[in-house]
Backbone as XML, in Angstrom:
<?xml version="1.0"?>
<chain id="A" units="angstrom">
  <residue number="1" name="MET">
    <atom name="N" x="0.908" y="-1.260" z="-0.052"/>
    <atom name="CA" x="0.014" y="-0.034" z="-0.037"/>
    <atom name="C" x="0.962" y="1.211" z="0.066"/>
  </residue>
  <residue number="2" name="LEU">
    <atom name="N" x="1.994" y="1.297" z="0.744"/>
    <atom name="CA" x="2.799" y="2.379" z="0.889"/>
    <atom name="C" x="3.504" y="2.767" z="-0.506"/>
  </residue>
  <residue number="3" name="LYS">
    <atom name="N" x="3.640" y="1.875" z="-1.299"/>
    <atom name="CA" x="4.221" y="1.943" z="-2.840"/>
    <atom name="C" x="3.449" y="2.796" z="-3.513"/>
  </residue>
  <residue number="4" name="THR">
    <atom name="N" x="2.215" y="2.926" z="-3.354"/>
    <atom name="CA" x="1.537" y="3.979" z="-4.208"/>
    <atom name="C" x="1.668" y="5.317" z="-3.613"/>
  </residue>
  <residue number="5" name="PHE">
    <atom name="N" x="2.025" y="5.513" z="-2.546"/>
    <atom name="CA" x="2.126" y="6.886" z="-2.011"/>
    <atom name="C" x="3.576" y="7.471" z="-2.118"/>
  </residue>
  <residue number="6" name="ILE">
    <atom name="N" x="4.544" y="6.865" z="-2.625"/>
    <atom name="CA" x="6.088" y="7.187" z="-2.548"/>
    <atom name="C" x="6.115" y="8.510" z="-3.288"/>
  </residue>
  <residue number="7" name="ALA">
    <atom name="N" x="5.577" y="8.713" z="-4.427"/>
    <atom name="CA" x="5.587" y="9.932" z="-5.157"/>
    <atom name="C" x="5.040" y="11.015" z="-4.347"/>
  </residue>
  <residue number="8" name="THR">
    <atom name="N" x="4.089" y="10.995" z="-3.867"/>
    <atom name="CA" x="3.360" y="11.979" z="-3.000"/>
    <atom name="C" x="4.265" y="12.276" z="-1.813"/>
  </residue>
  <residue number="9" name="ILE">
    <atom name="N" x="4.756" y="11.210" z="-1.235"/>
    <atom name="CA" x="5.747" y="11.507" z="-0.016"/>
    <atom name="C" x="6.949" y="12.452" z="-0.458"/>
  </residue>
  <residue number="10" name="LEU">
    <atom name="N" x="7.411" y="12.058" z="-1.527"/>
    <atom name="CA" x="8.755" y="12.812" z="-1.914"/>
    <atom name="C" x="8.388" y="14.089" z="-2.579"/>
  </residue>
  <residue number="11" name="ALA">
    <atom name="N" x="7.185" y="14.217" z="-3.113"/>
    <atom name="CA" x="6.789" y="15.703" z="-3.469"/>
    <atom name="C" x="6.509" y="16.631" z="-2.262"/>
  </residue>
  <residue number="12" name="GLU">
    <atom name="N" x="6.112" y="16.017" z="-1.199"/>
    <atom name="CA" x="5.720" y="16.689" z="0.127"/>
    <atom name="C" x="7.002" y="17.124" z="0.638"/>
  </residue>
  <residue number="13" name="ALA">
    <atom name="N" x="8.118" y="16.306" z="0.445"/>
    <atom name="CA" x="9.445" y="16.727" z="0.980"/>
    <atom name="C" x="10.093" y="17.974" z="0.384"/>
  </residue>
  <residue number="14" name="LEU">
    <atom name="N" x="9.602" y="18.102" z="-0.814"/>
    <atom name="CA" x="10.128" y="19.388" z="-1.445"/>
    <atom name="C" x="9.537" y="20.762" z="-0.746"/>
  </residue>
  <residue number="15" name="ALA">
    <atom name="N" x="8.220" y="20.556" z="-0.274"/>
    <atom name="CA" x="7.672" y="21.666" z="0.535"/>
    <atom name="C" x="8.298" y="21.774" z="1.994"/>
  </residue>
  <residue number="16" name="ILE">
    <atom name="N" x="8.742" y="20.722" z="2.474"/>
    <atom name="CA" x="9.441" y="20.785" z="3.821"/>
    <atom name="C" x="10.965" y="21.462" z="3.470"/>
  </residue>
  <residue number="17" name="TYR">
    <atom name="N" x="11.506" y="20.996" z="2.411"/>
    <atom name="CA" x="12.806" y="21.747" z="2.095"/>
    <atom name="C" x="12.612" y="23.281" z="2.017"/>
  </residue>
  <residue number="18" name="GLY">
    <atom name="N" x="11.686" y="23.688" z="1.370"/>
    <atom name="CA" x="11.425" y="25.055" z="0.881"/>
    <atom name="C" x="11.093" y="25.778" z="2.346"/>
  </residue>
  <residue number="19" name="LEU">
    <atom name="N" x="10.216" y="25.148" z="3.159"/>
    <atom name="CA" x="9.910" y="25.618" z="4.521"/>
    <atom name="C" x="11.091" y="25.857" z="5.226"/>
  </residue>
  <residue number="20" name="VAL">
    <atom name="N" x="12.096" y="24.924" z="5.414"/>
    <atom name="CA" x="13.280" y="24.906" z="6.204"/>
    <atom name="C" x="14.157" y="26.176" z="5.754"/>
  </residue>
  <residue number="21" name="VAL">
    <atom name="N" x="14.281" y="26.328" z="4.386"/>
    <atom name="CA" x="14.986" y="27.415" z="3.955"/>
    <atom name="C" x="14.497" y="28.750" z="4.262"/>
  </residue>
  <residue number="22" name="GLY">
    <atom name="N" x="13.073" y="28.690" z="4.045"/>
    <atom name="CA" x="12.449" y="29.916" z="4.316"/>
    <atom name="C" x="12.529" y="30.537" z="5.816"/>
  </residue>
  <residue number="23" name="LEU">
    <atom name="N" x="12.213" y="29.492" z="6.751"/>
    <atom name="CA" x="12.263" y="29.764" z="8.118"/>
    <atom name="C" x="13.813" y="30.157" z="8.621"/>
  </residue>
  <residue number="24" name="LEU">
    <atom name="N" x="14.738" y="29.521" z="8.024"/>
    <atom name="CA" x="16.022" y="29.845" z="8.417"/>
    <atom name="C" x="16.532" y="31.177" z="7.787"/>
  </residue>
  <residue number="25" name="SER">
    <atom name="N" x="16.106" y="31.556" z="6.701"/>
    <atom name="CA" x="16.260" y="32.738" z="6.030"/>
    <atom name="C" x="15.662" y="33.925" z="6.835"/>
  </residue>
  <residue number="26" name="VAL">
    <atom name="N" x="14.494" y="33.729" z="7.227"/>
    <atom name="CA" x="13.687" y="34.603" z="8.274"/>
    <atom name="C" x="14.382" y="34.833" z="9.425"/>
  </residue>
  <residue number="27" name="PHE">
    <atom name="N" x="14.905" y="34.048" z="10.061"/>
    <atom name="CA" x="15.347" y="34.095" z="11.318"/>
    <atom name="C" x="16.930" y="34.645" z="11.227"/>
  </residue>
  <residue number="28" name="HIS">
    <atom name="N" x="17.347" y="34.431" z="10.262"/>
    <atom name="CA" x="18.857" y="35.102" z="9.906"/>
    <atom name="C" x="18.785" y="36.540" z="9.442"/>
  </residue>
  <residue number="29" name="ILE">
    <atom name="N" x="17.691" y="37.025" z="9.319"/>
    <atom name="CA" x="17.435" y="38.432" z="8.896"/>
    <atom name="C" x="17.567" y="39.415" z="10.127"/>
  </residue>
  <residue number="30" name="THR">
    <atom name="N" x="18.367" y="40.330" z="10.027"/>
    <atom name="CA" x="18.450" y="41.335" z="11.294"/>
    <atom name="C" x="18.607" y="42.663" z="10.730"/>
  </residue>
  <residue number="31" name="SER">
    <atom name="N" x="18.458" y="43.553" z="11.528"/>
    <atom name="CA" x="18.365" y="45.078" z="11.238"/>
    <atom name="C" x="19.900" y="45.504" z="10.751"/>
  </residue>
  <residue number="32" name="SER">
    <atom name="N" x="20.802" y="44.679" z="11.263"/>
    <atom name="CA" x="22.251" y="45.098" z="10.666"/>
    <atom name="C" x="22.752" y="44.242" z="9.428"/>
  </residue>
  <residue number="33" name="LEU">
    <atom name="N" x="21.841" y="43.606" z="8.785"/>
    <atom name="CA" x="22.168" y="42.644" z="7.642"/>
    <atom name="C" x="22.680" y="43.420" z="6.595"/>
  </residue>
  <residue number="34" name="PRO">
    <atom name="N" x="23.752" y="43.229" z="6.065"/>
    <atom name="CA" x="24.344" y="44.075" z="4.916"/>
    <atom name="C" x="23.537" y="43.647" z="3.700"/>
  </residue>
  <residue number="35" name="ILE">
    <atom name="N" x="23.902" y="44.452" z="2.501"/>
    <atom name="CA" x="23.451" y="44.181" z="1.161"/>
    <atom name="C" x="23.719" y="42.953" z="0.710"/>
  </residue>
  <residue number="36" name="GLU">
    <atom name="N" x="24.825" y="42.453" z="0.840"/>
    <atom name="CA" x="25.386" y="41.096" z="0.455"/>
    <atom name="C" x="24.692" y="40.111" z="1.161"/>
  </residue>
  <residue number="37" name="GLY">
    <atom name="N" x="24.301" y="40.133" z="2.549"/>
    <atom name="CA" x="23.682" y="39.026" z="3.151"/>
    <atom name="C" x="22.074" y="39.037" z="2.566"/>
  </residue>
  <residue number="38" name="GLY">
    <atom name="N" x="21.544" y="40.207" z="2.212"/>
    <atom name="CA" x="20.249" y="40.071" z="1.640"/>
    <atom name="C" x="20.251" y="39.611" z="0.216"/>
  </residue>
  <residue number="39" name="VAL">
    <atom name="N" x="21.305" y="39.685" z="-0.454"/>
    <atom name="CA" x="21.292" y="38.995" z="-1.686"/>
    <atom name="C" x="21.565" y="37.583" z="-1.729"/>
  </residue>
  <residue number="40" name="ARG">
    <atom name="N" x="22.494" y="37.220" z="-0.638"/>
    <atom name="CA" x="22.595" y="35.750" z="-0.421"/>
    <atom name="C" x="21.306" y="35.131" z="0.034"/>
  </residue>
  <residue number="41" name="ILE">
    <atom name="N" x="20.505" y="35.755" z="0.782"/>
    <atom name="CA" x="19.306" y="34.957" z="1.112"/>
    <atom name="C" x="18.235" y="34.971" z="0.140"/>
  </residue>
  <residue number="42" name="PHE">
    <atom name="N" x="18.295" y="36.067" z="-0.656"/>
    <atom name="CA" x="17.383" y="35.986" z="-1.935"/>
    <atom name="C" x="17.918" y="34.942" z="-2.930"/>
  </residue>
  <residue number="43" name="ALA">
    <atom name="N" x="19.136" y="34.628" z="-3.108"/>
    <atom name="CA" x="19.726" y="33.618" z="-4.037"/>
    <atom name="C" x="19.339" y="32.394" z="-3.320"/>
  </residue>
  <residue number="44" name="ALA">
    <atom name="N" x="19.435" y="32.335" z="-2.076"/>
    <atom name="CA" x="19.019" y="30.925" z="-1.610"/>
    <atom name="C" x="17.702" y="30.664" z="-1.940"/>
  </residue>
  <residue number="45" name="GLY">
    <atom name="N" x="16.654" y="31.490" z="-1.452"/>
    <atom name="CA" x="15.420" y="31.201" z="-1.767"/>
    <atom name="C" x="15.037" y="30.928" z="-3.239"/>
  </residue>
  <residue number="46" name="LEU">
    <atom name="N" x="15.673" y="31.848" z="-4.030"/>
    <atom name="CA" x="15.472" y="31.382" z="-5.593"/>
    <atom name="C" x="16.112" y="30.133" z="-5.961"/>
  </residue>
  <residue number="47" name="THR">
    <atom name="N" x="17.243" y="29.655" z="-5.483"/>
    <atom name="CA" x="17.867" y="28.444" z="-5.763"/>
    <atom name="C" x="16.939" y="27.356" z="-5.240"/>
  </residue>
  <residue number="48" name="MET">
    <atom name="N" x="16.368" y="27.335" z="-4.062"/>
    <atom name="CA" x="15.524" y="26.418" z="-3.590"/>
    <atom name="C" x="14.193" y="26.390" z="-4.198"/>
  </residue>
  <residue number="49" name="GLY">
    <atom name="N" x="13.435" y="27.361" z="-4.535"/>
    <atom name="CA" x="12.313" y="27.468" z="-5.342"/>
    <atom name="C" x="12.494" y="26.903" z="-6.506"/>
  </residue>
  <residue number="50" name="ALA">
    <atom name="N" x="13.515" y="27.321" z="-7.376"/>
    <atom name="CA" x="13.523" y="26.774" z="-8.773"/>
    <atom name="C" x="13.760" y="25.338" z="-8.940"/>
  </residue>
  <residue number="51" name="ALA">
    <atom name="N" x="14.879" y="24.948" z="-7.930"/>
    <atom name="CA" x="15.118" y="23.606" z="-7.990"/>
    <atom name="C" x="13.800" y="22.660" z="-7.434"/>
  </residue>
  <residue number="52" name="ALA">
    <atom name="N" x="13.055" y="23.087" z="-6.475"/>
    <atom name="CA" x="11.988" y="22.428" z="-6.109"/>
    <atom name="C" x="10.874" y="22.256" z="-7.178"/>
  </residue>
  <residue number="53" name="LEU">
    <atom name="N" x="10.787" y="23.495" z="-8.000"/>
    <atom name="CA" x="9.819" y="23.379" z="-9.078"/>
    <atom name="C" x="10.285" y="22.446" z="-10.067"/>
  </residue>
  <residue number="54" name="GLY">
    <atom name="N" x="11.460" y="22.258" z="-10.379"/>
    <atom name="CA" x="12.112" y="21.471" z="-11.496"/>
    <atom name="C" x="11.956" y="19.813" z="-10.778"/>
  </residue>
  <residue number="55" name="ALA">
    <atom name="N" x="12.242" y="19.819" z="-9.520"/>
    <atom name="CA" x="12.177" y="18.475" z="-9.101"/>
    <atom name="C" x="10.646" y="17.921" z="-8.920"/>
  </residue>
  <residue number="56" name="GLY">
    <atom name="N" x="9.800" y="18.951" z="-8.683"/>
    <atom name="CA" x="8.349" y="18.626" z="-8.582"/>
    <atom name="C" x="7.846" y="18.185" z="-10.072"/>
  </residue>
  <residue number="57" name="PHE">
    <atom name="N" x="8.235" y="18.740" z="-11.140"/>
    <atom name="CA" x="7.913" y="18.334" z="-12.297"/>
    <atom name="C" x="8.371" y="16.953" z="-12.721"/>
  </residue>
  <residue number="58" name="GLY">
    <atom name="N" x="9.722" y="16.812" z="-12.227"/>
    <atom name="CA" x="10.344" y="15.335" z="-12.398"/>
    <atom name="C" x="9.560" y="14.242" z="-11.717"/>
  </residue>
  <residue number="59" name="ILE">
    <atom name="N" x="9.281" y="14.616" z="-10.427"/>
    <atom name="CA" x="8.632" y="13.679" z="-9.574"/>
    <atom name="C" x="7.253" y="13.216" z="-9.974"/>
  </residue>
  <residue number="60" name="GLY">
    <atom name="N" x="6.673" y="14.350" z="-10.529"/>
    <atom name="CA" x="5.306" y="14.101" z="-11.213"/>
    <atom name="C" x="5.266" y="13.276" z="-12.613"/>
  </residue>
  <residue number="61" name="ALA">
    <atom name="N" x="6.176" y="13.494" z="-13.299"/>
    <atom name="CA" x="6.154" y="12.696" z="-14.650"/>
    <atom name="C" x="6.810" y="11.339" z="-14.361"/>
  </residue>
  <residue number="62" name="ALA">
    <atom name="N" x="7.826" y="11.351" z="-13.348"/>
    <atom name="CA" x="8.259" y="9.814" z="-13.029"/>
    <atom name="C" x="7.256" y="9.059" z="-12.327"/>
  </residue>
  <residue number="63" name="GLY">
    <atom name="N" x="6.606" y="9.687" z="-11.335"/>
    <atom name="CA" x="5.589" y="9.040" z="-10.531"/>
    <atom name="C" x="4.488" y="8.505" z="-11.331"/>
  </residue>
  <residue number="64" name="SER">
    <atom name="N" x="3.994" y="9.319" z="-12.267"/>
    <atom name="CA" x="2.814" y="8.823" z="-13.146"/>
    <atom name="C" x="3.280" y="7.775" z="-14.166"/>
  </residue>
  <residue number="65" name="ALA">
    <atom name="N" x="4.574" y="7.702" z="-14.456"/>
    <atom name="CA" x="4.914" y="6.648" z="-15.198"/>
    <atom name="C" x="5.335" y="5.306" z="-14.543"/>
  </residue>
  <residue number="66" name="MET">
    <atom name="N" x="5.724" y="5.635" z="-13.099"/>
    <atom name="CA" x="5.996" y="4.487" z="-12.198"/>
    <atom name="C" x="4.661" y="3.788" z="-11.991"/>
  </residue>
  <residue number="67" name="ALA">
    <atom name="N" x="3.606" y="4.533" z="-11.805"/>
    <atom name="CA" x="2.313" y="3.941" z="-11.319"/>
    <atom name="C" x="1.676" y="3.247" z="-12.480"/>
  </residue>
  <residue number="68" name="SER">
    <atom name="N" x="1.937" y="3.587" z="-13.778"/>
    <atom name="CA" x="1.382" y="2.987" z="-14.855"/>
    <atom name="C" x="2.133" y="1.686" z="-14.935"/>
  </residue>
  <residue number="69" name="ALA">
    <atom name="N" x="3.601" y="1.766" z="-14.897"/>
    <atom name="CA" x="4.411" y="0.554" z="-15.189"/>
    <atom name="C" x="4.176" y="-0.468" z="-14.216"/>
  </residue>
  <residue number="70" name="THR">
    <atom name="N" x="4.113" y="-0.032" z="-12.886"/>
    <atom name="CA" x="4.089" y="-1.063" z="-11.746"/>
    <atom name="C" x="2.583" y="-1.583" z="-11.797"/>
  </residue>
  <residue number="71" name="ALA">
    <atom name="N" x="1.602" y="-1.035" z="-12.368"/>
    <atom name="CA" x="0.453" y="-1.483" z="-12.303"/>
    <atom name="C" x="0.198" y="-2.666" z="-13.393"/>
  </residue>
  <residue number="72" name="GLU">
    <atom name="N" x="1.095" y="-2.559" z="-14.357"/>
    <atom name="CA" x="1.150" y="-3.864" z="-15.352"/>
    <atom name="C" x="2.051" y="-4.960" z="-14.984"/>
  </residue>
  <residue number="73" name="LYS">
    <atom name="N" x="3.286" y="-4.361" z="-14.247"/>
    <atom name="CA" x="4.300" y="-5.115" z="-13.815"/>
    <atom name="C" x="4.837" y="-4.905" z="-12.609"/>
  </residue>
  <residue number="74" name="PRO">
    <atom name="N" x="4.245" y="-5.416" z="-11.299"/>
    <atom name="CA" x="4.494" y="-5.040" z="-10.034"/>
    <atom name="C" x="6.059" y="-5.511" z="-9.799"/>
  </residue>
  <residue number="75" name="GLU">
    <atom name="N" x="6.725" y="-6.324" z="-10.430"/>
    <atom name="CA" x="8.105" y="-6.656" z="-10.097"/>
    <atom name="C" x="9.113" y="-5.621" z="-10.569"/>
  </residue>
  <residue number="76" name="ILE">
    <atom name="N" x="8.746" y="-4.514" z="-11.234"/>
    <atom name="CA" x="9.763" y="-3.532" z="-11.656"/>
    <atom name="C" x="9.540" y="-2.293" z="-10.952"/>
  </residue>
  <residue number="77" name="PHE">
    <atom name="N" x="9.078" y="-2.410" z="-9.770"/>
    <atom name="CA" x="8.857" y="-1.402" z="-8.900"/>
    <atom name="C" x="10.316" y="-0.695" z="-8.588"/>
  </residue>
  <residue number="78" name="SER">
    <atom name="N" x="11.183" y="-1.586" z="-8.162"/>
    <atom name="CA" x="12.448" y="-1.261" z="-7.411"/>
    <atom name="C" x="13.338" y="-0.520" z="-8.545"/>
  </residue>
  <residue number="79" name="ARG">
    <atom name="N" x="13.139" y="-0.905" z="-9.846"/>
    <atom name="CA" x="13.653" y="-0.110" z="-10.882"/>
    <atom name="C" x="13.048" y="1.019" z="-11.092"/>
  </residue>
  <residue number="80" name="ALA">
    <atom name="N" x="11.790" y="1.151" z="-11.077"/>
    <atom name="CA" x="11.092" y="2.335" z="-11.501"/>
    <atom name="C" x="11.086" y="3.467" z="-10.569"/>
  </residue>
  <residue number="81" name="VAL">
    <atom name="N" x="11.527" y="3.101" z="-9.199"/>
    <atom name="CA" x="11.629" y="4.168" z="-8.105"/>
    <atom name="C" x="12.879" y="4.924" z="-8.323"/>
  </residue>
  <residue number="82" name="VAL">
    <atom name="N" x="13.802" y="4.243" z="-9.001"/>
    <atom name="CA" x="15.204" y="4.895" z="-9.251"/>
    <atom name="C" x="15.091" y="6.564" z="-9.778"/>
  </residue>
  <residue number="83" name="SER">
    <atom name="N" x="14.129" y="6.533" z="-10.747"/>
    <atom name="CA" x="13.816" y="7.865" z="-11.354"/>
    <atom name="C" x="13.240" y="8.777" z="-10.525"/>
  </residue>
  <residue number="84" name="LEU">
    <atom name="N" x="12.561" y="8.383" z="-9.517"/>
    <atom name="CA" x="11.981" y="9.257" z="-8.446"/>
    <atom name="C" x="13.035" y="9.800" z="-7.511"/>
  </residue>
  <residue number="85" name="ILE">
    <atom name="N" x="14.013" y="8.940" z="-7.113"/>
    <atom name="CA" x="15.019" y="9.305" z="-6.134"/>
    <atom name="C" x="15.880" y="10.268" z="-6.805"/>
  </residue>
  <residue number="86" name="LEU">
    <atom name="N" x="16.194" y="10.025" z="-8.221"/>
    <atom name="CA" x="16.986" y="11.046" z="-8.900"/>
    <atom name="C" x="16.385" y="12.370" z="-8.938"/>
  </residue>
  <residue number="87" name="ALA">
    <atom name="N" x="15.165" y="12.467" z="-9.100"/>
    <atom name="CA" x="14.643" y="13.752" z="-9.180"/>
    <atom name="C" x="14.535" y="14.384" z="-7.788"/>
  </residue>
  <residue number="88" name="GLU">
    <atom name="N" x="14.426" y="13.603" z="-6.795"/>
    <atom name="CA" x="14.434" y="14.226" z="-5.431"/>
    <atom name="C" x="15.800" y="14.675" z="-5.043"/>
  </residue>
  <residue number="89" name="ALA">
    <atom name="N" x="16.830" y="13.974" z="-5.639"/>
    <atom name="CA" x="18.215" y="14.427" z="-5.287"/>
    <atom name="C" x="18.492" y="15.959" z="-5.655"/>
  </residue>
  <residue number="90" name="LEU">
    <atom name="N" x="18.022" y="16.234" z="-6.838"/>
    <atom name="CA" x="18.099" y="17.602" z="-7.363"/>
    <atom name="C" x="17.830" y="18.753" z="-6.247"/>
  </residue>
  <residue number="91" name="ALA">
    <atom name="N" x="16.550" y="18.360" z="-5.591"/>
    <atom name="CA" x="16.185" y="19.269" z="-4.514"/>
    <atom name="C" x="16.986" y="19.218" z="-3.293"/>
  </residue>
  <residue number="92" name="ILE">
    <atom name="N" x="17.520" y="17.989" z="-3.098"/>
    <atom name="CA" x="18.620" y="17.980" z="-1.977"/>
    <atom name="C" x="19.787" y="18.667" z="-2.241"/>
  </residue>
  <residue number="93" name="TYR">
    <atom name="N" x="20.199" y="18.633" z="-3.441"/>
    <atom name="CA" x="21.519" y="19.423" z="-3.696"/>
    <atom name="C" x="21.084" y="21.009" z="-3.673"/>
  </residue>
  <residue number="94" name="ALA">
    <atom name="N" x="19.833" y="21.433" z="-4.021"/>
    <atom name="CA" x="19.503" y="22.814" z="-3.768"/>
    <atom name="C" x="19.408" y="22.988" z="-2.466"/>
  </residue>
  <residue number="95" name="LEU">
    <atom name="N" x="19.008" y="22.230" z="-1.559"/>
    <atom name="CA" x="18.839" y="22.407" z="-0.234"/>
    <atom name="C" x="20.168" y="22.666" z="0.404"/>
  </residue>
  <residue number="96" name="VAL">
    <atom name="N" x="21.255" y="22.015" z="0.269"/>
    <atom name="CA" x="22.482" y="22.080" z="0.655"/>
    <atom name="C" x="23.093" y="23.355" z="0.215"/>
  </residue>
  <residue number="97" name="THR">
    <atom name="N" x="23.037" y="23.636" z="-1.106"/>
    <atom name="CA" x="23.333" y="24.962" z="-1.579"/>
    <atom name="C" x="22.691" y="26.195" z="-0.826"/>
  </residue>
  <residue number="98" name="ALA">
    <atom name="N" x="21.514" y="26.063" z="-0.631"/>
    <atom name="CA" x="20.736" y="27.195" z="-0.234"/>
    <atom name="C" x="21.033" y="27.477" z="1.274"/>
  </residue>
  <residue number="99" name="LEU">
    <atom name="N" x="21.498" y="26.397" z="2.017"/>
    <atom name="CA" x="21.809" y="26.413" z="3.476"/>
    <atom name="C" x="23.371" y="27.106" z="3.568"/>
  </residue>
  <residue number="100" name="LEU">
    <atom name="N" x="24.141" y="26.734" z="2.507"/>
    <atom name="CA" x="25.307" y="27.227" z="2.341"/>
    <atom name="C" x="25.324" y="28.848" z="1.993"/>
  </residue>
  <residue number="101" name="LEU">
    <atom name="N" x="24.426" y="29.235" z="1.218"/>
    <atom name="CA" x="24.241" y="30.631" z="0.938"/>
    <atom name="C" x="23.737" y="31.418" z="2.222"/>
  </residue>
  <residue number="102" name="VAL">
    <atom name="N" x="22.784" y="30.781" z="2.977"/>
    <atom name="CA" x="22.236" y="31.472" z="4.136"/>
    <atom name="C" x="23.324" y="31.723" z="5.144"/>
  </residue>
  <residue number="103" name="PHE">
    <atom name="N" x="23.977" y="30.672" z="5.491"/>
    <atom name="CA" x="24.932" y="30.670" z="6.600"/>
    <atom name="C" x="26.389" y="30.937" z="6.052"/>
  </residue>
  <residue number="104" name="ALA">
    <atom name="N" x="26.767" y="31.494" z="4.852"/>
    <atom name="CA" x="28.022" y="32.012" z="4.388"/>
    <atom name="C" x="28.464" y="33.016" z="5.264"/>
  </residue>
  <residue number="105" name="ALA">
    <atom name="N" x="29.728" y="33.053" z="5.529"/>
    <atom name="CA" x="30.334" y="34.186" z="6.433"/>
    <atom name="C" x="30.652" y="35.259" z="5.568"/>
  </residue>
</chain>
């Protein structure tokens, strides 16, 4: 039963990554933040947002194809889920990049 929700769970993780970057960015903003810090925070949000959008499209396309393929042949689930994991990896890389941008000295 959980196999049918894997694409939905991975897509929800994208929203959590965006929430983490957003909250950390908001708490990092102070009244004495220089313009370079503001640009870094903006770039972090833009990076995470664009990557989450791309990963979301990838997860949607791969999840749809995986659902169709595993409905016909359930034994190929483990091979079909690899494309979902690769699409999710894009968002994880963006999360790391965004965190580096927010906390850069």
